C-alpha positions as CSV (number, residue, x, y, z in Angstrom):
1,M,-24.3,-46.1,-83.2
2,P,-23.6,-42.4,-82.7
3,T,-24.9,-39.7,-85.0
4,Q,-22.7,-37.3,-86.9
5,S,-23.9,-34.5,-84.5
6,E,-22.8,-36.5,-81.5
7,V,-19.4,-37.0,-83.1
8,F,-19.1,-33.3,-83.8
9,D,-20.1,-32.5,-80.2
10,I,-17.5,-34.8,-78.7
11,L,-14.8,-33.4,-81.0
12,K,-15.5,-30.0,-79.3
13,N,-13.5,-31.4,-76.4
14,V,-10.4,-31.7,-78.6
15,Y,-8.3,-28.6,-78.6
16,D,-5.5,-27.2,-80.7
17,P,-3.0,-26.7,-77.9
18,E,-1.2,-23.8,-79.6
19,I,-4.4,-21.8,-80.2
20,G,-6.6,-23.1,-77.3
21,I,-9.7,-23.5,-79.3
22,N,-11.5,-26.8,-80.2
23,V,-11.0,-28.4,-83.6
24,V,-14.7,-28.0,-84.5
25,D,-14.9,-24.2,-83.9
26,L,-11.5,-23.8,-85.6
27,G,-13.1,-25.4,-88.7
28,L,-10.6,-28.2,-88.8
29,V,-13.1,-31.0,-89.1
30,Y,-14.1,-31.4,-92.7
31,G,-16.3,-34.5,-92.4
32,V,-17.6,-37.3,-90.2
33,D,-18.6,-40.7,-91.6
34,V,-20.3,-43.2,-89.2
35,D,-20.1,-46.7,-90.6
36,G,-21.6,-49.1,-88.1
37,D,-19.3,-49.2,-85.0
38,E,-16.5,-47.3,-86.8
39,V,-16.2,-43.6,-87.2
40,N,-14.0,-41.9,-89.8
41,V,-13.1,-38.2,-89.3
42,T,-11.6,-36.1,-92.1
43,M,-9.8,-33.1,-90.7
44,T,-6.9,-30.8,-91.3
45,L,-4.7,-28.5,-89.2
46,T,-4.1,-24.8,-89.4
47,A,-0.6,-25.5,-90.8
48,P,0.7,-28.7,-92.5
49,M,4.0,-28.7,-90.5
50,C,2.2,-28.5,-87.2
51,P,4.3,-30.4,-84.7
52,M,1.2,-31.5,-82.8
53,H,-0.2,-33.4,-85.9
54,D,-0.1,-36.9,-84.4
55,A,-1.2,-35.8,-80.9
56,I,-4.3,-33.9,-82.1
57,A,-5.3,-36.8,-84.4
58,R,-4.9,-39.4,-81.6
59,T,-6.7,-37.2,-79.1
60,A,-9.6,-36.9,-81.6
61,E,-9.7,-40.7,-82.1
62,M,-9.7,-41.3,-78.4
63,A,-12.5,-38.8,-77.9
64,V,-14.7,-40.4,-80.5
65,E,-14.0,-43.8,-79.1
66,T,-15.7,-42.8,-75.8
67,L,-19.0,-42.6,-77.6
68,D,-21.4,-45.5,-77.0
69,G,-21.4,-47.9,-79.9
70,V,-18.0,-46.9,-81.3
71,K,-15.5,-49.7,-81.6
72,A,-12.8,-47.7,-83.5
73,A,-12.3,-44.2,-84.7
74,H,-9.9,-43.1,-87.5
75,V,-8.7,-39.6,-88.4
76,D,-7.7,-39.0,-91.9
77,M,-5.6,-35.8,-91.9
78,V,-5.9,-34.0,-95.2
79,W,-4.3,-30.8,-96.6
80,E,-6.6,-30.1,-99.4
81,P,-8.5,-27.9,-99.2
82,P,-6.1,-25.9,-97.0
83,W,-7.4,-24.4,-93.8
84,T,-8.3,-20.7,-93.9
85,P,-9.8,-18.4,-91.3
86,E,-13.0,-18.4,-93.2
87,L,-13.6,-22.0,-91.9
88,L,-14.0,-20.7,-88.3
89,T,-17.4,-21.1,-86.8
90,D,-19.1,-18.1,-85.4
91,E,-18.0,-19.3,-81.9
92,G,-14.5,-19.7,-83.2
93,R,-14.5,-16.1,-84.5
94,R,-15.8,-14.9,-81.2
95,L,-13.2,-16.8,-79.2
96,L,-10.4,-15.4,-81.4
97,G,-11.8,-11.9,-81.2
98,F,-12.8,-11.5,-84.9
């Protein structure tokens, strides 16, 4: 069974294709719940009408499913609270030049 930290680490391999920064450093991942061999990820996108919605969610699920002990991963895409630049990590700010 992976830890939350391991899930966050693997999600750093999932990038927003329009911005080119991973979903963790963009502050898009709101939470990770590890329940036995299943992992539920709560996340958002920078814009609700993002055309890459399904692709980013599926890429996140596939990344998490590569972790040892994970049978299934599920992404719950939420829009509340809305994403704002304040959610960027320090690394995300650096990568965007803030």
